[in-house]
C-alpha positions as CSV (number, residue, x, y, z in Angstrom):
1,M,23.0,-22.8,-45.1
2,N,20.2,-24.0,-43.4
3,K,18.9,-26.7,-45.3
4,L,22.4,-27.9,-46.4
5,I,22.2,-29.1,-42.2
6,I,19.2,-30.5,-42.0
7,F,18.9,-31.9,-45.7
8,I,22.7,-33.8,-44.4
9,L,20.3,-35.0,-40.9
10,L,17.9,-36.4,-42.5
11,T,19.9,-38.7,-44.3
12,F,21.3,-40.1,-40.6
13,P,20.0,-43.0,-39.0
14,L,17.2,-43.2,-36.9
15,V,19.3,-42.2,-33.5
16,L,19.2,-39.6,-33.8
17,S,16.6,-37.4,-32.1
18,A,13.3,-35.7,-33.5
19,Q,14.8,-32.3,-31.6
20,F,18.0,-33.3,-34.9
21,R,15.7,-32.8,-37.5
22,T,13.7,-30.4,-37.0
23,S,14.8,-26.8,-38.6
24,K,13.4,-24.9,-34.9
25,A,16.6,-27.0,-33.6
26,F,18.8,-24.3,-35.4
27,P,19.3,-22.0,-34.1
28,D,16.0,-22.1,-31.6
29,Q,17.4,-24.2,-29.4
30,Y,20.7,-23.8,-29.8
31,K,21.2,-24.5,-25.8
32,K,19.5,-28.3,-26.6
33,Q,21.3,-29.4,-30.3
34,N,24.7,-29.4,-28.7
35,R,23.9,-30.8,-25.0
36,D,21.8,-33.6,-26.6
37,A,24.2,-35.2,-29.2
38,L,26.7,-35.6,-26.5
39,R,23.9,-37.8,-25.1
40,Y,24.8,-39.9,-28.4
41,V,28.4,-39.7,-27.6
42,V,28.3,-40.9,-24.3
43,D,25.9,-43.9,-25.6
44,G,28.6,-45.2,-27.9
45,K,26.8,-43.6,-30.6
46,T,30.1,-41.4,-31.8
47,D,30.6,-42.3,-35.4
48,T,26.9,-40.5,-36.1
49,I,27.7,-37.5,-33.8
50,I,31.0,-37.0,-35.4
51,Q,28.6,-36.3,-39.0
52,Y,26.5,-34.5,-36.9
53,F,29.4,-31.9,-35.7
54,N,31.3,-32.4,-39.1
55,A,27.5,-31.2,-40.5
56,Y,27.0,-28.2,-38.0
57,L,30.1,-26.9,-39.3
58,A,30.1,-26.8,-42.3
59,A,27.2,-24.0,-42.6
60,Y,29.1,-22.5,-39.5
61,P,32.6,-23.1,-39.9
62,E,33.4,-21.1,-36.3
63,D,31.1,-22.7,-34.0
64,L,32.9,-23.1,-30.5
65,E,30.3,-26.3,-29.2
66,S,30.7,-27.6,-32.2
67,H,34.3,-28.1,-32.5
68,Y,34.8,-29.4,-28.9
69,G,32.0,-31.8,-29.2
70,L,34.4,-33.6,-31.5
71,V,37.1,-33.1,-29.8
72,V,35.1,-35.9,-26.7
73,A,33.8,-37.6,-29.5
74,F,37.2,-38.4,-31.2
75,T,38.9,-38.1,-27.7
76,Q,36.7,-41.3,-27.6
77,K,37.6,-43.2,-30.6
78,K,41.5,-42.2,-29.3
79,K,42.2,-40.3,-32.0
80,W,44.5,-38.0,-30.8
81,K,45.6,-36.0,-33.6
82,K,41.8,-35.3,-34.8
83,A,40.8,-34.2,-31.3
84,M,44.0,-31.5,-30.3
85,M,43.1,-30.5,-33.7
86,H,40.1,-29.0,-33.4
87,V,41.4,-28.5,-29.3
88,K,43.6,-26.0,-31.4
89,K,40.8,-25.0,-33.3
90,S,38.7,-24.5,-31.0
91,V,41.2,-22.0,-28.8
92,D,42.0,-19.8,-31.8
93,L,39.1,-19.5,-32.0
94,G,38.1,-17.9,-28.4
95,L,37.1,-21.2,-26.1
96,P,38.4,-21.4,-23.0
97,I,40.6,-24.2,-22.6
98,E,39.9,-24.7,-18.9
99,R,36.6,-26.4,-21.1
100,F,39.2,-28.9,-21.7
101,I,40.6,-28.7,-18.2
102,A,37.3,-29.8,-16.4
103,G,35.8,-32.0,-18.3
104,P,33.6,-33.6,-18.0
105,R,36.3,-35.2,-17.2
106,N,35.3,-39.2,-17.9
107,L,34.9,-38.1,-21.2
108,L,38.5,-36.2,-21.5
109,A,41.3,-37.6,-18.8
110,S,42.1,-39.8,-21.7
111,L,42.9,-36.9,-23.7
112,T,44.4,-34.3,-21.0
113,K,46.6,-36.8,-19.4
114,K,48.1,-37.5,-23.0
115,K,51.3,-35.3,-23.3
116,I,50.1,-34.1,-26.7
117,F,47.8,-32.1,-24.6
118,K,49.7,-31.9,-21.7
119,K,52.5,-29.7,-24.5
120,Y,49.9,-27.7,-26.0
121,A,47.8,-26.7,-22.8
122,K,51.5,-25.3,-20.5
123,G,51.4,-21.9,-20.0
124,K,47.8,-21.4,-21.7
125,Y,45.8,-21.3,-18.3
126,T,46.2,-21.4,-13.8
127,P,44.9,-24.2,-11.4
128,L,41.7,-21.8,-11.3
129,I,39.3,-23.5,-13.6
130,H,35.2,-21.8,-12.6
131,G,34.8,-19.2,-10.3
132,P,36.1,-17.3,-8.1
133,L,31.6,-17.1,-7.5
134,L,30.0,-15.6,-4.5
135,A,27.7,-17.1,-3.0
136,N,25.8,-17.2,0.7
137,F,26.4,-13.9,2.2
138,T,25.3,-12.1,5.7
139,D,26.3,-8.7,7.4
140,K,28.9,-10.7,8.6
141,S,30.1,-13.4,6.1
142,A,30.7,-14.1,2.9
143,N,31.4,-17.1,1.4
144,I,33.7,-17.7,-2.1
145,W,33.3,-20.8,-4.0
146,V,36.3,-21.8,-6.8
147,R,36.6,-24.9,-9.0
148,T,40.4,-25.8,-9.9
149,D,42.3,-28.8,-12.5
150,E,42.7,-30.7,-9.5
151,E,42.7,-30.9,-6.0
152,R,43.9,-27.7,-4.5
153,P,44.5,-25.7,-1.0
154,L,43.6,-22.5,-1.3
155,K,43.3,-19.1,0.5
156,L,41.5,-16.0,0.5
157,K,43.3,-12.7,2.0
158,I,41.4,-9.9,3.5
159,D,42.8,-7.3,4.9
160,D,45.2,-9.1,7.7
161,Q,43.3,-11.8,7.8
162,S,43.9,-15.4,5.8
163,Y,40.7,-17.9,5.6
164,L,41.9,-21.7,4.1
165,A,40.2,-24.3,2.5
166,R,40.8,-26.5,0.0
167,T,39.0,-28.3,-3.5
168,T,38.1,-31.8,-3.4
169,K,38.1,-34.5,-6.1
170,E,34.7,-35.7,-4.0
171,K,32.9,-32.6,-4.8
172,D,34.2,-31.9,-8.4
173,Y,37.1,-30.2,-7.1
174,T,35.5,-27.5,-6.0
175,G,36.6,-25.9,-2.7
176,V,34.7,-22.7,-0.7
177,L,36.5,-19.9,1.3
178,T,34.2,-18.9,4.3
179,A,35.3,-15.3,5.9
180,D,33.4,-14.4,8.7
181,N,33.9,-11.7,11.3
182,L,33.3,-8.9,9.3
183,K,31.3,-6.0,9.6
184,P,28.2,-4.8,8.2
185,N,27.6,-2.6,4.6
186,T,31.5,-2.8,4.2
187,T,33.1,-2.9,1.3
188,Y,36.3,-5.6,1.2
189,H,39.1,-6.1,-0.6
190,Y,39.9,-9.5,-1.6
191,E,43.1,-11.9,-3.0
192,L,42.3,-15.4,-3.8
193,S,45.5,-17.6,-3.9
194,I,46.4,-21.2,-5.1
195,E,48.9,-22.7,-3.2
196,N,50.6,-19.5,-2.3
197,K,50.5,-18.3,-5.6
198,A,47.9,-14.8,-6.2
199,L,45.3,-15.6,-8.9
200,Q,42.9,-13.1,-8.5
201,K,41.4,-10.4,-6.6
202,G,38.4,-8.3,-6.1
203,Q,36.2,-7.0,-4.1
204,F,32.3,-7.2,-2.4
205,I,29.7,-5.1,0.1
206,T,28.6,-7.5,2.8
207,F,24.6,-7.3,3.5
208,P,23.4,-3.9,5.4
209,K,22.5,-5.1,9.7
210,A,20.0,-7.3,9.8
211,G,17.1,-7.1,11.0
212,K,17.9,-3.0,10.3
213,A,16.3,-1.1,7.4
214,A,18.2,-0.8,4.3
215,K,18.0,0.4,1.1
216,F,19.0,-2.4,-1.9
217,Q,18.7,-3.8,-5.0
218,I,18.8,-7.6,-5.9
219,G,18.2,-9.0,-9.2
220,F,16.6,-11.8,-10.0
221,G,15.4,-14.4,-12.9
222,G,15.6,-17.9,-14.7
223,G,15.3,-19.5,-17.7
224,A,19.2,-18.8,-18.3
225,G,19.8,-21.3,-21.6
226,Y,22.9,-21.4,-23.2
227,T,22.8,-19.0,-26.3
228,P,27.1,-17.3,-27.0
229,Q,24.8,-14.1,-28.1
230,Y,23.0,-13.4,-25.4
231,E,25.6,-14.3,-23.1
232,R,26.1,-10.6,-22.2
233,M,23.6,-10.7,-20.0
234,W,25.9,-11.1,-17.6
235,D,27.4,-8.8,-18.5
236,T,24.8,-6.2,-18.4
237,L,23.3,-7.4,-15.0
238,S,26.9,-6.5,-13.6
239,T,26.3,-2.6,-14.3
240,H,23.7,-2.9,-11.3
241,S,26.1,-2.9,-8.3
242,L,23.8,-5.5,-6.7
243,T,23.7,-6.7,-3.0
244,A,22.6,-10.2,-4.5
245,F,21.4,-11.6,-7.3
246,C,19.0,-15.3,-7.1
247,L,19.0,-17.6,-9.8
248,M,15.4,-19.1,-10.0
249,G,15.8,-22.0,-12.3
250,D,16.2,-23.6,-15.4
251,N,20.0,-22.1,-14.8
252,V,21.6,-24.0,-17.5
253,Y,18.7,-26.9,-19.3
254,H,20.7,-29.9,-18.7
255,D,17.3,-32.0,-18.9
256,S,19.5,-34.9,-18.6
257,P,19.0,-36.1,-15.3
258,K,20.3,-39.9,-15.9
259,Y,23.3,-38.6,-17.4
260,P,26.2,-37.1,-15.0
261,D,28.0,-36.1,-17.8
262,I,25.9,-34.4,-20.0
263,Q,24.8,-32.6,-16.2
264,D,28.4,-31.7,-16.0
265,Y,28.9,-30.1,-19.5
266,C,26.4,-27.9,-19.5
267,Y,27.7,-26.6,-16.3
268,Y,31.0,-26.4,-17.1
269,R,30.7,-24.4,-20.5
270,R,28.5,-21.6,-18.7
271,Q,30.7,-21.5,-16.0
272,S,33.5,-21.1,-18.0
273,R,32.0,-17.7,-20.2
274,A,34.1,-14.3,-19.5
275,E,30.8,-12.5,-19.0
276,Y,29.7,-15.4,-16.3
277,R,33.0,-15.3,-14.0
278,R,32.9,-11.5,-14.5
279,F,29.5,-11.1,-12.6
280,S,29.8,-14.1,-10.2
281,S,32.7,-12.5,-9.4
282,Q,31.1,-9.6,-8.1
283,T,27.5,-10.0,-7.0
284,P,26.3,-12.7,-4.9
285,I,23.9,-15.4,-6.2
286,F,21.9,-17.6,-4.8
287,A,20.2,-20.8,-6.8
288,I,16.9,-22.9,-6.3
289,W,16.3,-25.2,-9.3
290,D,13.3,-26.2,-11.7
291,D,12.9,-28.8,-13.7
292,H,15.2,-28.6,-16.5
293,D,18.5,-28.7,-14.4
294,F,16.3,-31.5,-11.8
295,G,15.2,-33.8,-14.1
296,D,13.3,-32.8,-17.8
297,N,10.9,-30.8,-19.1
298,D,7.9,-30.7,-15.8
299,S,10.1,-33.2,-14.3
300,Y,8.5,-34.2,-11.2
301,G,10.6,-36.4,-8.2
302,G,8.5,-37.9,-5.8
303,T,8.1,-38.0,-2.3
304,K,10.5,-40.9,-1.7
305,I,13.9,-39.6,-0.8
306,N,15.8,-42.4,-3.1
307,E,12.9,-42.9,-6.2
308,P,14.4,-42.4,-8.9
309,Y,17.6,-43.9,-8.5
310,W,19.7,-40.4,-10.3
311,K,17.5,-37.9,-7.8
312,L,20.2,-38.0,-5.2
313,P,22.6,-37.4,-7.1
314,V,21.1,-34.8,-9.7
315,W,20.4,-33.1,-5.8
316,K,24.9,-33.8,-4.7
317,K,26.0,-32.0,-8.4
318,F,23.2,-29.1,-8.0
319,K,25.5,-28.8,-4.4
320,N,28.2,-28.5,-6.0
321,Q,27.8,-25.5,-8.1
322,W,25.9,-23.4,-6.0
323,P,27.0,-23.0,-1.9
324,N,23.7,-21.5,-0.6
325,P,23.1,-20.8,2.9
326,Y,21.7,-24.7,3.8
327,Y,20.0,-27.6,1.0
328,G,17.0,-28.6,2.4
329,G,16.5,-30.8,6.2
330,G,20.6,-32.1,4.5
331,N,20.7,-35.9,4.0
332,K,17.6,-36.5,6.0
333,N,14.9,-34.4,3.9
334,P,17.5,-33.6,1.4
335,G,15.9,-30.2,-1.4
336,T,17.1,-27.1,-3.0
337,Y,14.8,-25.3,-0.3
338,Y,16.9,-22.6,2.2
339,D,15.8,-19.0,3.5
340,F,18.4,-16.2,4.4
341,S,18.2,-11.7,5.1
342,I,18.8,-9.7,4.2
343,A,18.5,-6.5,6.3
344,D,14.6,-6.7,7.3
345,V,13.9,-8.6,4.3
346,D,13.7,-12.3,4.6
347,F,14.2,-14.3,1.4
348,F,12.3,-18.3,1.9
349,M,13.4,-20.5,-1.5
350,M,11.3,-23.5,-2.6
351,D,12.1,-26.7,-3.7
352,T,8.8,-27.3,-6.5
353,R,10.4,-30.2,-8.2
354,F,12.4,-32.7,-5.1
355,Y,8.9,-33.8,-4.1
356,R,6.6,-33.0,-6.1
357,T,3.8,-35.7,-7.0
358,N,2.3,-36.6,-10.0
359,G,-0.7,-39.1,-8.9
360,K,1.6,-42.2,-9.0
361,D,3.1,-42.1,-5.5
362,K,-0.9,-42.7,-4.1
363,I,-0.9,-39.2,-2.4
364,K,-4.6,-37.4,-2.8
365,P,-4.6,-35.0,-3.5
366,D,-1.2,-33.7,-5.0
367,T,1.3,-32.3,-3.4
368,M,4.4,-29.4,-4.6
369,L,6.1,-29.7,-1.7
370,G,5.7,-32.6,0.6
371,N,5.0,-32.6,4.1
372,V,8.4,-31.8,5.7
373,Q,9.0,-28.9,3.3
374,K,5.3,-26.9,3.7
375,Q,6.1,-27.2,6.9
376,W,9.5,-25.5,7.4
377,L,7.8,-22.7,4.9
378,F,4.9,-22.6,7.7
379,D,7.1,-22.0,10.2
380,K,10.0,-19.7,8.6
381,L,6.8,-17.7,7.9
382,L,5.4,-17.6,11.4
383,N,8.7,-16.7,12.9
384,S,9.6,-14.0,11.1
385,T,9.5,-10.5,12.1
386,A,10.9,-8.8,8.8
387,T,9.1,-6.1,6.7
388,F,8.9,-8.3,3.6
389,K,8.7,-11.5,3.0
390,V,9.3,-13.1,-0.4
391,I,8.7,-15.9,-1.0
392,G,10.9,-17.8,-4.6
393,T,9.2,-20.2,-6.0
394,S,10.6,-21.0,-9.3
395,I,7.4,-21.6,-11.5
396,P,4.8,-19.0,-10.8
397,I,1.8,-19.3,-8.2
398,T,-0.6,-16.7,-9.8
399,P,-3.5,-19.0,-11.5
400,G,-3.2,-18.9,-14.2
401,T,-0.1,-17.7,-16.0
402,K,0.5,-20.6,-18.0
403,T,-2.2,-21.2,-20.3
404,G,-2.5,-24.8,-22.4
405,R,-2.1,-28.2,-21.5
406,G,1.0,-27.6,-20.0
407,G,-0.5,-25.1,-17.5
408,L,-0.8,-27.7,-14.7
409,D,2.5,-27.8,-14.4
410,T,2.6,-23.9,-12.0
411,W,0.7,-24.3,-9.2
412,D,-2.3,-24.4,-11.1
413,G,-2.1,-28.4,-11.3
414,F,-1.9,-28.4,-7.2
415,N,-4.3,-26.1,-5.8
416,K,-4.6,-27.6,-2.5
417,D,-1.3,-26.9,-1.9
418,R,-1.2,-23.1,-3.0
419,E,-4.1,-22.4,-0.8
420,D,-3.0,-23.7,1.8
421,L,-0.6,-21.2,2.0
422,F,-3.0,-18.4,0.8
423,T,-5.0,-19.2,3.8
424,F,-2.3,-19.8,6.3
425,I,-0.7,-16.3,5.7
426,E,-4.4,-15.0,6.0
427,T,-5.3,-17.1,9.4
428,N,-1.7,-16.1,10.9
429,N,-2.2,-12.4,9.6
430,I,1.4,-12.9,8.4
431,E,2.1,-9.3,6.4
432,G,4.3,-8.1,4.2
433,V,4.5,-11.2,1.6
434,F,4.8,-11.2,-1.3
435,F,6.1,-13.6,-4.0
436,M,9.1,-13.7,-6.9
437,A,9.0,-16.1,-9.5
438,A,10.3,-17.6,-12.7
439,D,9.5,-20.5,-15.3
440,R,7.6,-18.1,-18.2
441,H,10.2,-17.1,-20.8
442,R,9.0,-13.6,-19.7
443,S,9.1,-10.6,-17.3
444,D,6.0,-9.9,-15.7
445,A,3.7,-8.5,-12.6
446,W,0.8,-10.8,-11.0
447,K,-2.3,-10.0,-8.2
448,T,-4.6,-12.1,-7.4
449,E,-7.1,-10.8,-4.9
450,R,-8.9,-12.1,-2.2
451,K,-11.3,-12.2,-0.2
452,K,-9.9,-12.2,3.4
453,G,-6.8,-11.4,3.2
454,Y,-4.7,-8.7,1.2
455,A,-4.2,-8.5,-2.4
456,L,-1.5,-11.1,-3.5
457,Y,1.1,-10.0,-5.5
458,E,4.2,-11.7,-7.8
459,F,7.3,-10.4,-9.9
460,M,8.1,-13.7,-12.3
461,S,11.3,-13.1,-15.2
462,S,12.7,-16.2,-17.0
463,R,14.3,-14.9,-20.0
464,L,17.6,-14.0,-18.8
465,T,19.5,-15.9,-22.1
466,N,16.7,-18.1,-23.8
467,I,15.7,-17.9,-27.2
468,H,12.6,-19.7,-27.1
469,T,10.0,-17.5,-26.1
470,H,6.3,-17.1,-24.1
471,P,3.6,-14.5,-25.0
472,V,2.7,-12.1,-22.3
473,Q,-0.7,-12.6,-20.9
474,K,-3.5,-10.4,-20.7
475,K,-5.1,-11.0,-17.3
476,S,-1.1,-9.7,-15.9
477,M,-0.7,-6.3,-14.9
478,F,2.1,-5.9,-17.8
479,G,4.8,-7.7,-19.4
480,Y,8.0,-8.3,-21.8
481,S,8.8,-10.7,-24.5
482,K,10.6,-9.5,-26.8
483,T,14.0,-9.7,-25.7
484,P,16.0,-11.6,-23.4
485,S,15.3,-9.8,-19.5
486,F,15.8,-9.9,-16.4
487,G,14.0,-8.4,-12.8
488,L,15.5,-5.8,-10.2
489,L,13.8,-5.3,-6.9
490,E,14.4,-1.6,-5.0
491,F,14.1,-2.3,-1.7
492,D,13.6,0.6,0.7
493,T,12.7,-0.2,4.4
494,S,13.8,3.4,6.0
495,R,11.1,4.8,4.3
496,A,7.5,5.1,6.4
497,D,5.5,3.4,4.3
498,P,8.4,1.0,3.4
499,Q,8.3,-0.3,-0.1
500,V,9.9,-2.5,-3.2
501,V,10.1,-0.9,-6.8
502,Y,9.7,-3.7,-9.1
503,R,11.9,-2.9,-12.5
504,I,12.2,-5.0,-15.6
505,F,15.2,-4.3,-17.9
506,S,16.1,-6.0,-21.2
507,I,19.5,-7.1,-22.1
508,E,20.3,-3.4,-23.5
509,N,19.8,-2.2,-19.9
510,E,16.3,-0.9,-21.0
511,E,13.8,-0.1,-18.4
512,I,11.1,-1.1,-19.7
513,H,8.1,-1.2,-16.7
514,R,8.5,-0.4,-12.9
515,F,6.1,-1.2,-10.1
516,T,6.0,0.0,-6.8
517,L,4.5,-1.9,-4.1
518,Y,4.1,-0.4,-0.3
519,K,3.8,-2.2,2.5
520,S,0.7,-0.9,3.9
521,Q,-0.9,-3.3,0.5
522,L,0.2,-6.0,2.1
523,V,-1.4,-5.5,5.7
524,F,-5.1,-6.9,7.0
525,E,-7.6,-4.3,7.5
526,K,-7.7,-3.5,11.4
527,K,-11.5,-4.9,12.8
528,N,-13.2,-2.1,14.8
């Protein structure tokens, strides 16, 4: 069947991307194929893409994204009956009807507003289109994010306290409910209502008391391309009762900075998955981006806030998806960098794309972080009294983690920024620092020996749902790339020698590796 598809595609006009004309697009990069096909719909090349989707369905008649793509394509051609035929077929096969309500609305609103769709959809969905998603927790507060079908009032009830908010069109029909005055390390049951109708109940646990020793665990990972057979990863994660989860970049792979509708498509298809919704409704999520969620492969933004023209809109769209504690310096110094704390552990999450240069800004040497973010990180580290200080970077910081020409996309291409950071840690005797990273499609551990300070450890994981893999490197302490995996960090700062245990789990929930790092390994030798 694969050969049949390739033969048909090879006969199409050359407007099809090279990716469509290579067999490796099926199924090695499923996350890309429908996303890229929809770009042609946006560009008005609808007939060609109808042929493409029909060709794929000839081999895989139950492929949900192809049916969805045909709904979008036939909607653009105002062929409502054909569009509805694929709506019904996809819903019968298991596609959530909320996918069509969410949109992208620029592409589907003309269909969803029609009587033929409204009649079919009536009673098949609630106003709660996406979410609830837990985010931005502290020991005394919790935030819950949702997307609704239209602008709606929201109410969150916890015990006898109610919290109100509203979804708005300006923020893509999302809204955030903030519960405050909560108690540390406490289980709360909540009820979410839209227009006073209870739609979902759930529970969460607040963070341990700020600044105090505790035991807790977080998960982390990147490389979460949309892969239906691996979306069960979110259910695997749910079994671990994580205090929080850090999405480390390449979270949806839109690779379409100039196509806002395609960005929406990539966010919505993940947010509509039942597995992801189950996980995000019980585990607080903190997120940063990497190249594939910012621009495209190995992309960089440069030091000018408004250039290229798509940079701020992409940032604003990312902000709508995850209510992080804050976003860089706001509109004055935008970005996805921020910090948060759990017990006596501080996390510093960095933006390695927005301000990154590539020789075109006439700035020498090139910078990854930009001056403002770099100073922000230094100030945060200097003022932190945390037992452990975890620096989250979307790309690996250890030398040699990525081989070949693309290696300079890591911190290897920005050695001055890296050395400035390492030297700052040593000059100021900042103890307890280690790194949490992503980008490479595997999970591994690295160690960088330093002449003037303690060894710097890096724990990396970035194959949550990806099919594509990167080989384990011989210089790593250990690594794994056979199947999708994630990283788990178990902190116990109540010990005489506080520790963090890094564990790698496969999608099958098999523990692959573990390594214990002690605070005593992250201190400076006392001078006589």
